[in-house]
C-alpha positions as a Markdown table, in Angstrom:
| # | Residue | x | y | z |
|---|---|---|---|---|
| 1 | Met | 13.7 | -17.0 | 1.4 |
| 2 | Leu | 17.2 | -16.1 | -0.3 |
| 3 | Glu | 19.0 | -13.7 | 2.0 |
| 4 | Pro | 20.2 | -10.4 | 0.2 |
| 5 | Pro | 23.9 | -9.4 | 0.2 |
| 6 | Thr | 25.0 | -7.7 | 3.4 |
| 7 | Pro | 24.4 | -3.8 | 2.6 |
| 8 | Ala | 26.5 | -1.1 | 3.9 |
| 9 | Ala | 25.9 | 0.6 | 7.0 |
| 10 | Pro | 23.3 | 3.3 | 6.8 |
| 11 | Ile | 23.5 | 7.1 | 7.4 |
| 12 | Arg | 20.6 | 8.8 | 8.9 |
| 13 | Ala | 19.6 | 11.8 | 10.5 |
| 14 | Ser | 18.3 | 11.8 | 13.8 |
| 15 | Ser | 16.7 | 15.2 | 14.5 |
| 16 | Asp | 13.5 | 14.2 | 13.0 |
| 17 | Ala | 12.8 | 11.2 | 14.9 |
| 18 | Pro | 8.9 | 10.5 | 15.4 |
| 19 | Val | 7.4 | 10.6 | 18.5 |
| 20 | Pro | 7.1 | 6.8 | 19.6 |
| 21 | Asp | 3.5 | 6.7 | 21.0 |
| 22 | Ala | 1.6 | 8.8 | 18.0 |
| 23 | Pro | 0.6 | 7.3 | 14.6 |
| 24 | Met | 3.0 | 7.9 | 12.0 |
| 25 | Leu | 0.0 | 7.9 | 9.5 |
| 26 | Glu | -3.6 | 8.3 | 10.4 |
| 27 | Ala | -6.6 | 8.5 | 8.2 |
| 28 | Ser | -10.1 | 9.4 | 9.3 |
| 29 | Ala | -13.1 | 8.5 | 7.0 |
| 30 | Ile | -11.3 | 9.2 | 3.8 |
| 31 | Ser | -13.1 | 9.2 | 0.6 |
| 32 | Arg | -12.1 | 9.7 | -3.1 |
| 33 | Val | -14.5 | 10.5 | -6.0 |
| 34 | Phe | -13.7 | 10.7 | -9.7 |
| 35 | Asp | -16.0 | 12.2 | -12.2 |
| 36 | Val | -16.0 | 9.7 | -15.0 |
| 37 | Ser | -18.7 | 11.6 | -16.9 |
| 38 | Lys | -18.6 | 12.0 | -20.6 |
| 39 | Pro | -17.9 | 15.9 | -21.6 |
| 40 | Trp | -20.6 | 18.3 | -21.0 |
| 41 | Leu | -21.7 | 18.8 | -24.5 |
| 42 | Gln | -22.0 | 14.9 | -25.2 |
| 43 | Arg | -23.8 | 14.5 | -21.9 |
| 44 | Val | -26.5 | 17.4 | -23.0 |
| 45 | Leu | -27.1 | 15.8 | -26.2 |
| 46 | Ala | -27.5 | 12.3 | -25.1 |
| 47 | Arg | -29.4 | 13.2 | -22.0 |
| 48 | Glu | -27.2 | 11.4 | -19.7 |
| 49 | Pro | -26.5 | 12.4 | -16.1 |
| 50 | Arg | -23.0 | 12.9 | -14.5 |
| 51 | Leu | -21.1 | 9.7 | -13.4 |
| 52 | Thr | -19.1 | 9.6 | -10.6 |
| 53 | Leu | -16.9 | 6.7 | -9.2 |
| 54 | Arg | -16.3 | 6.3 | -5.6 |
| 55 | Ala | -12.8 | 4.6 | -5.5 |
| 56 | Val | -12.3 | 4.8 | -1.7 |
| 57 | Asp | -15.2 | 5.0 | 0.9 |
| 58 | Glu | -14.8 | 6.3 | 4.4 |
| 59 | Ala | -11.4 | 4.4 | 5.1 |
| 60 | Ser | -10.1 | 4.9 | 8.5 |
| 61 | Phe | -6.7 | 3.3 | 9.6 |
| 62 | Ser | -3.6 | 4.4 | 11.4 |
| 63 | Ile | 0.2 | 3.2 | 11.3 |
| 64 | Ala | 2.2 | 3.2 | 14.2 |
| 65 | Pro | 6.0 | 4.2 | 14.0 |
| 66 | Gly | 8.1 | 1.2 | 12.7 |
| 67 | Ser | 5.4 | -1.1 | 11.8 |
| 68 | Thr | 3.7 | -2.3 | 8.6 |
| 69 | Leu | 0.2 | -1.9 | 7.8 |
| 70 | Ser | -0.9 | -3.8 | 4.6 |
| 71 | Leu | -4.1 | -3.4 | 2.4 |
| 72 | Val | -5.4 | -6.2 | 0.2 |
| 73 | Gly | -8.1 | -6.9 | -2.0 |
| 74 | Glu | -9.1 | -7.5 | -5.5 |
| 75 | Ser | -8.0 | -5.3 | -8.4 |
| 76 | Gly | -10.0 | -1.9 | -8.4 |
| 77 | Cys | -10.9 | -2.1 | -4.7 |
| 78 | Gly | -9.0 | 1.2 | -4.0 |
| 79 | Lys | -5.7 | 0.3 | -2.6 |
| 80 | Ser | -3.8 | 2.3 | -5.2 |
| 81 | Thr | -5.8 | 5.0 | -4.6 |
| 82 | Ile | -5.3 | 5.0 | -0.7 |
| 83 | Ala | -1.5 | 4.7 | -1.4 |
| 84 | Arg | -1.6 | 8.0 | -3.5 |
| 85 | Met | -3.6 | 10.0 | -1.3 |
| 86 | Ala | -0.8 | 8.7 | 1.7 |
| 87 | Val | 1.7 | 10.5 | -0.2 |
| 88 | Gly | -0.3 | 13.7 | -1.3 |
| 89 | Leu | -0.3 | 12.6 | -5.1 |
| 90 | Leu | -4.3 | 12.9 | -4.6 |
| 91 | Pro | -6.1 | 14.8 | -2.3 |
| 92 | Pro | -9.1 | 13.1 | -0.5 |
| 93 | Ser | -12.5 | 14.2 | -1.3 |
| 94 | Ala | -13.8 | 13.9 | 2.2 |
| 95 | Gly | -12.2 | 13.0 | 5.2 |
| 96 | Glu | -8.4 | 13.8 | 6.6 |
| 97 | Leu | -5.0 | 12.4 | 6.2 |
| 98 | Arg | -2.5 | 13.1 | 9.0 |
| 99 | Phe | 1.4 | 12.7 | 9.0 |
| 100 | Glu | 2.5 | 12.8 | 12.6 |
| 101 | Gly | -0.3 | 15.0 | 13.3 |
| 102 | Asn | -0.1 | 17.5 | 10.4 |
| 103 | Pro | -2.6 | 17.3 | 7.4 |
| 104 | Ile | -1.2 | 15.8 | 4.2 |
| 105 | Ser | -1.9 | 19.0 | 2.5 |
| 106 | Thr | 0.2 | 20.9 | 5.0 |
| 107 | Ala | 3.0 | 18.3 | 4.6 |
| 108 | Arg | 3.1 | 18.8 | 0.7 |
| 109 | Ala | 3.7 | 22.5 | 1.1 |
| 110 | Gln | 6.6 | 22.0 | 3.9 |
| 111 | Pro | 9.6 | 20.5 | 2.3 |
| 112 | Glu | 11.0 | 18.8 | 5.5 |
| 113 | Leu | 7.8 | 16.9 | 6.1 |
| 114 | Arg | 7.5 | 15.9 | 2.4 |
| 115 | Arg | 11.0 | 14.8 | 2.4 |
| 116 | Arg | 10.1 | 12.1 | 5.2 |
| 117 | Met | 7.7 | 10.4 | 3.2 |
| 118 | Asn | 8.3 | 8.5 | -0.3 |
| 119 | Met | 7.0 | 5.8 | -2.4 |
| 120 | Ile | 8.1 | 2.4 | -4.2 |
| 121 | Phe | 5.9 | 2.0 | -7.4 |
| 122 | Gln | 4.8 | -1.2 | -8.7 |
| 123 | Asp | 6.6 | -1.2 | -12.1 |
| 124 | Pro | 10.4 | -1.1 | -12.0 |
| 125 | Tyr | 10.5 | -0.9 | -16.0 |
| 126 | Ala | 8.2 | 2.1 | -15.9 |
| 127 | Ser | 9.1 | 4.0 | -12.9 |
| 128 | Leu | 12.8 | 4.8 | -13.9 |
| 129 | Asn | 13.9 | 7.1 | -16.3 |
| 130 | Pro | 15.6 | 5.1 | -19.3 |
| 131 | Arg | 17.7 | 8.0 | -20.6 |
| 132 | Trp | 19.4 | 8.7 | -16.8 |
| 133 | Arg | 22.0 | 7.0 | -15.6 |
| 134 | Val | 21.3 | 5.3 | -12.3 |
| 135 | Arg | 23.6 | 7.6 | -10.2 |
| 136 | Asn | 21.5 | 10.5 | -11.6 |
| 137 | Ile | 18.2 | 8.7 | -10.7 |
| 138 | Val | 19.2 | 7.8 | -7.2 |
| 139 | Ala | 20.5 | 11.3 | -6.7 |
| 140 | Glu | 17.5 | 13.2 | -7.9 |
| 141 | Pro | 15.8 | 13.4 | -4.3 |
| 142 | Ile | 19.2 | 14.2 | -2.7 |
| 143 | Arg | 19.3 | 17.6 | -5.1 |
| 144 | Ala | 15.5 | 18.2 | -4.8 |
| 145 | Phe | 15.7 | 18.4 | -1.2 |
| 146 | Ala | 19.1 | 20.0 | -0.9 |
| 147 | Ile | 20.3 | 17.1 | 1.8 |
| 148 | Leu | 23.9 | 17.4 | 0.3 |
| 149 | Ser | 25.8 | 19.9 | -1.7 |
| 150 | Gly | 28.9 | 19.1 | -3.8 |
| 151 | Thr | 29.2 | 16.5 | -6.6 |
| 152 | Pro | 31.8 | 14.5 | -4.8 |
| 153 | Ala | 29.3 | 14.2 | -1.5 |
| 154 | Ile | 26.3 | 13.3 | -3.6 |
| 155 | Ala | 28.3 | 10.8 | -5.5 |
| 156 | Ala | 29.5 | 9.1 | -2.3 |
| 157 | Arg | 26.1 | 9.1 | -0.7 |
| 158 | Val | 24.8 | 7.5 | -3.7 |
| 159 | Gly | 27.3 | 4.7 | -3.9 |
| 160 | Glu | 26.4 | 4.1 | -0.1 |
| 161 | Leu | 22.6 | 4.0 | -1.2 |
| 162 | Leu | 23.4 | 1.4 | -3.9 |
| 163 | Ala | 25.5 | -0.9 | -1.7 |
| 164 | Gln | 22.7 | -0.6 | 1.0 |
| 165 | Val | 20.4 | -2.2 | -1.3 |
| 166 | Gly | 22.8 | -5.0 | -2.7 |
| 167 | Leu | 24.0 | -3.3 | -5.7 |
| 168 | Ala | 27.7 | -2.2 | -6.5 |
| 169 | Pro | 28.7 | 1.7 | -6.5 |
| 170 | Ala | 30.1 | 1.1 | -9.9 |
| 171 | Asp | 26.4 | 0.2 | -10.9 |
| 172 | Gly | 25.6 | 4.0 | -10.9 |
| 173 | Glu | 27.0 | 4.7 | -14.3 |
| 174 | Lys | 24.8 | 2.0 | -16.1 |
| 175 | Tyr | 21.5 | 2.6 | -17.3 |
| 176 | Pro | 18.2 | 0.9 | -16.1 |
| 177 | His | 17.8 | -1.3 | -19.1 |
| 178 | Glu | 21.3 | -3.0 | -18.3 |
| 179 | Phe | 19.5 | -4.6 | -15.3 |
| 180 | Ser | 17.0 | -7.1 | -14.3 |
| 181 | Gly | 13.9 | -6.6 | -12.9 |
| 182 | Gly | 14.8 | -7.2 | -9.4 |
| 183 | Gln | 17.7 | -5.0 | -9.8 |
| 184 | Arg | 15.6 | -2.0 | -11.1 |
| 185 | Gln | 13.3 | -2.4 | -8.1 |
| 186 | Arg | 16.7 | -2.3 | -6.0 |
| 187 | Ile | 17.3 | 0.8 | -7.8 |
| 188 | Ser | 13.9 | 2.1 | -7.2 |
| 189 | Ile | 14.0 | 1.4 | -3.3 |
| 190 | Ala | 17.6 | 3.1 | -3.3 |
| 191 | Arg | 16.0 | 6.2 | -4.9 |
| 192 | Ala | 13.1 | 6.1 | -2.3 |
| 193 | Leu | 16.0 | 6.0 | 0.4 |
| 194 | Ala | 17.8 | 9.0 | -0.7 |
| 195 | Ser | 15.6 | 11.5 | 0.8 |
| 196 | Glu | 15.9 | 9.9 | 4.1 |
| 197 | Pro | 12.1 | 9.0 | 4.5 |
| 198 | Asp | 10.5 | 7.8 | 7.7 |
| 199 | Phe | 7.4 | 6.6 | 5.8 |
| 200 | Leu | 7.4 | 4.4 | 2.5 |
| 201 | Val | 4.3 | 3.7 | 0.7 |
| 202 | Cys | 5.0 | 0.3 | -1.1 |
| 203 | Asp | 2.5 | 0.0 | -4.0 |
| 204 | Glu | 2.6 | -3.8 | -5.0 |
| 205 | Pro | 6.6 | -3.6 | -5.2 |
| 206 | Thr | 6.8 | -7.3 | -6.0 |
| 207 | Ser | 4.1 | -7.9 | -8.0 |
| 208 | Ala | 5.9 | -7.8 | -11.6 |
| 209 | Leu | 8.7 | -9.9 | -10.3 |
| 210 | Asp | 9.7 | -13.5 | -10.5 |
| 211 | Val | 8.8 | -15.4 | -7.2 |
| 212 | Ser | 12.5 | -16.1 | -6.3 |
| 213 | Val | 13.2 | -12.3 | -6.8 |
| 214 | Gln | 10.2 | -11.4 | -4.9 |
| 215 | Ala | 11.7 | -13.2 | -2.0 |
| 216 | Gln | 15.0 | -11.3 | -1.9 |
| 217 | Ile | 13.1 | -8.0 | -2.4 |
| 218 | Leu | 10.8 | -8.6 | 0.5 |
| 219 | Asn | 13.9 | -9.7 | 2.7 |
| 220 | Leu | 15.8 | -6.5 | 1.8 |
| 221 | Met | 12.6 | -4.3 | 2.7 |
| 222 | Arg | 12.2 | -6.2 | 6.1 |
| 223 | Asp | 16.0 | -5.9 | 6.7 |
| 224 | Leu | 15.7 | -2.2 | 5.7 |
| 225 | Gln | 12.8 | -1.5 | 8.2 |
| 226 | Gln | 14.4 | -3.0 | 11.1 |
| 227 | Arg | 17.8 | -1.3 | 10.6 |
| 228 | Leu | 16.3 | 2.1 | 9.7 |
| 229 | Gly | 13.1 | 2.0 | 11.7 |
| 230 | Leu | 11.2 | 2.6 | 8.6 |
| 231 | Thr | 7.4 | 2.8 | 8.4 |
| 232 | Tyr | 5.5 | 0.8 | 5.5 |
| 233 | Leu | 2.2 | 1.2 | 4.0 |
| 234 | Phe | 2.4 | -2.1 | 2.0 |
| 235 | Ile | -0.3 | -2.5 | -1.0 |
| 236 | Ser | -0.7 | -5.9 | -2.4 |
| 237 | His | -3.2 | -8.5 | -3.8 |
| 238 | Asn | -0.9 | -11.5 | -2.7 |
| 239 | Leu | -2.0 | -12.6 | 0.7 |
| 240 | Ala | 0.9 | -15.2 | 0.8 |
| 241 | Val | 3.2 | -12.1 | 0.6 |
| 242 | Val | 1.5 | -9.9 | 2.9 |
| 243 | Arg | 1.6 | -12.5 | 5.8 |
| 244 | His | 5.3 | -12.3 | 5.8 |
| 245 | Val | 5.8 | -8.5 | 5.9 |
| 246 | Ser | 2.6 | -7.0 | 7.7 |
| 247 | Asp | 2.0 | -6.2 | 11.5 |
| 248 | Arg | -1.6 | -5.0 | 10.8 |
| 249 | Leu | -3.7 | -6.0 | 7.7 |
| 250 | Gly | -6.8 | -4.1 | 6.1 |
| 251 | Val | -8.9 | -5.9 | 3.6 |
| 252 | Met | -10.4 | -4.0 | 0.8 |
| 253 | Tyr | -13.8 | -4.4 | -1.1 |
| 254 | Leu | -15.3 | -2.0 | -3.5 |
| 255 | Gly | -13.6 | 0.9 | -1.7 |
| 256 | Arg | -14.3 | -0.1 | 1.9 |
| 257 | Ile | -12.1 | -1.7 | 4.6 |
| 258 | Val | -14.3 | -4.4 | 5.6 |
| 259 | Glu | -11.7 | -6.1 | 8.3 |
| 260 | Gln | -9.0 | -4.7 | 9.9 |
| 261 | Gly | -6.7 | -5.8 | 12.7 |
| 262 | Pro | -3.5 | -7.7 | 13.7 |
| 263 | Ala | -2.3 | -9.6 | 10.6 |
| 264 | Glu | -1.6 | -12.8 | 12.4 |
| 265 | Thr | -4.9 | -12.7 | 13.9 |
| 266 | Ile | -7.0 | -12.3 | 10.8 |
| 267 | Phe | -5.2 | -14.8 | 9.0 |
| 268 | Arg | -5.7 | -17.5 | 12.0 |
| 269 | Thr | -9.3 | -16.4 | 12.5 |
| 270 | Pro | -10.8 | -14.2 | 9.9 |
| 271 | Arg | -14.5 | -13.1 | 10.7 |
| 272 | His | -15.5 | -11.1 | 7.5 |
| 273 | Pro | -16.9 | -13.5 | 4.8 |
| 274 | Tyr | -15.0 | -12.0 | 2.2 |
| 275 | Thr | -11.9 | -12.5 | 3.9 |
| 276 | Arg | -12.5 | -15.8 | 4.6 |
| 277 | Leu | -13.1 | -16.5 | 0.9 |
| 278 | Leu | -9.9 | -14.9 | 0.0 |
| 279 | Leu | -8.0 | -17.2 | 2.5 |
| 280 | Asp | -9.6 | -20.1 | 1.1 |
| 281 | Ala | -8.2 | -19.2 | -2.3 |
| 282 | Ile | -4.8 | -19.5 | -1.1 |
| 283 | Pro | -2.8 | -22.9 | -2.1 |
| 284 | Asp | -2.0 | -24.8 | 1.1 |
| 285 | Leu | -0.3 | -28.2 | 0.6 |
| 286 | Glu | -0.7 | -29.1 | 4.3 |
| 287 | Met | -4.4 | -28.6 | 3.8 |
| 288 | Val | -4.9 | -31.1 | 0.8 |
| 289 | Gly | -8.2 | -32.6 | 0.6 |
| 290 | Arg | -10.0 | -29.7 | 2.7 |
| 291 | Ser | -13.3 | -28.5 | 1.4 |
| 292 | Arg | -12.6 | -24.9 | -0.2 |
| 293 | Thr | -15.1 | -22.3 | -1.0 |
| 294 | Pro | -13.8 | -20.2 | -4.3 |
| 295 | Val | -14.6 | -16.4 | -4.5 |
| 296 | Gly | -17.8 | -16.5 | -6.8 |
| 297 | Gly | -19.1 | -13.9 | -8.9 |
| 298 | Glu | -17.9 | -10.7 | -10.4 |
| 299 | Val | -17.0 | -7.3 | -8.2 |
| 300 | Pro | -19.6 | -5.0 | -8.8 |
| 301 | Ser | -19.2 | -1.8 | -10.7 |
| 302 | Pro | -18.0 | 1.1 | -8.3 |
| 303 | Ile | -20.1 | 3.7 | -10.6 |
| 304 | Asp | -23.4 | 1.7 | -9.6 |
| 305 | Pro | -22.5 | -0.3 | -6.6 |
| 306 | Pro | -25.1 | -2.4 | -4.8 |
| 307 | Ser | -27.5 | -1.2 | -2.3 |
| 308 | Gly | -26.5 | -2.2 | 1.6 |
| 309 | Cys | -23.4 | -3.9 | 2.0 |
| 310 | Pro | -21.2 | -3.9 | -1.3 |
| 311 | Phe | -20.6 | -7.7 | -0.8 |
| 312 | His | -24.0 | -9.2 | -0.3 |
| 313 | Pro | -24.4 | -10.1 | -4.2 |
| 314 | Arg | -21.3 | -12.5 | -3.7 |
| 315 | Cys | -22.0 | -13.0 | 0.0 |
| 316 | Pro | -23.2 | -16.8 | 1.2 |
| 317 | Leu | -24.4 | -15.1 | 4.5 |
| 318 | Ala | -26.3 | -12.3 | 2.9 |
| 319 | Asn | -30.0 | -11.5 | 4.2 |
| 320 | Asp | -32.7 | -8.7 | 3.9 |
| 321 | Arg | -30.7 | -6.6 | 6.3 |
| 322 | Cys | -27.4 | -6.8 | 4.3 |
| 323 | Arg | -29.2 | -6.0 | 0.9 |
| 324 | Ala | -30.9 | -2.7 | 2.5 |
| 325 | Glu | -28.2 | -1.2 | 5.2 |
| 326 | Lys | -24.6 | -0.6 | 4.8 |
| 327 | Pro | -23.1 | -2.4 | 7.9 |
| 328 | Lys | -21.0 | -0.2 | 10.4 |
| 329 | His | -17.6 | -1.3 | 11.9 |
| 330 | Thr | -17.7 | -3.0 | 14.9 |
| 331 | Gln | -15.2 | -4.1 | 17.3 |
| 332 | Gln | -14.8 | -7.6 | 17.6 |
| 333 | Arg | -12.0 | -8.3 | 20.1 |
| 334 | Glu | -8.7 | -7.1 | 18.4 |
| 335 | Val | -10.3 | -7.0 | 14.9 |
| 336 | Gln | -12.6 | -4.2 | 13.2 |
| 337 | Val | -15.4 | -5.7 | 11.0 |
| 338 | Ala | -18.3 | -4.1 | 9.0 |
| 339 | Cys | -20.6 | -7.2 | 8.5 |
| 340 | His | -24.0 | -7.5 | 9.7 |
| 341 | Ala | -23.4 | -11.4 | 9.8 |
| 342 | Val | -20.6 | -10.9 | 12.2 |
| 343 | Ala | -22.3 | -8.4 | 14.7 |
| 344 | Glu | -25.7 | -10.8 | 14.8 |
| 345 | Gly | -23.3 | -14.0 | 15.3 |
| 346 | Arg | -24.1 | -15.4 | 12.1 |
| 347 | Glu | -20.8 | -16.1 | 10.5 |
| 348 | Ala | -20.4 | -19.5 | 11.7 |
| 349 | Ile | -23.2 | -20.6 | 9.6 |
């Protein structure tokens, strides 16, 4: 991977350091349901029932300070919905999210707690205001949270942040359209760091970038995490990317986290059939000639999910119990798995 330019030394406040032994973020059986019904009058005339979409279904996880939890899965599995709930942009329909022991709803109401969490969005072309100069984009969180006062102090801090992400302080006078995709994502990272956060949600921050630029951005994010002690919730559908940035990994399918544990353990010995099929789909030049099983079938509609285990229509190990009963999470050494086949010892078939 290409190494980014050496950034300037960061300026951090030490008064808000998290408790080392407590989770930075903890989710307890969170769910999110969206009403996707037609307008009331249309439903009455057509005699149609109300329709709901369960985007997230009783997801539980925790993230230790200074670590990275990655959530992976196919499009529409609920990853981005969890990302938005984690920073308070969406409230959970059920369950609870806590930031250092404080409910996220409380954190949103307290500026000091809200300041310590931020988000890097997927599309660097859409997440930056095209009418603002870069210096104003990066300075916005500084002004919003009243971290510094006075134009000279804010301008100096913006220059430090741009240098920290591998850009020049003079780039602050330019507009977003004057930068490449990778440079725009660096600006997004600088803006996220402007509030001096401890926790960052990264919603597929490299998916819109070329492969070589992805490497630079990932190296930058890992370097920032090590030097600033940042905690990441990393959302991605790219398992090759996730393997290099994650401490823990959660595999999602149709709103549920079906397997969760140390990232390297899951990559080395996946237990859930869906995880195994996902890993089989990764190109591996060292395993040429090995038989592979592609992920077959289509993801069911979350509006009308299958009964029992949601993966059973595509699972090669499904039986009658899988079709009728939703599996609970069981602890399999270091990994939590929601699968009847694993619980019954049938996954080796």
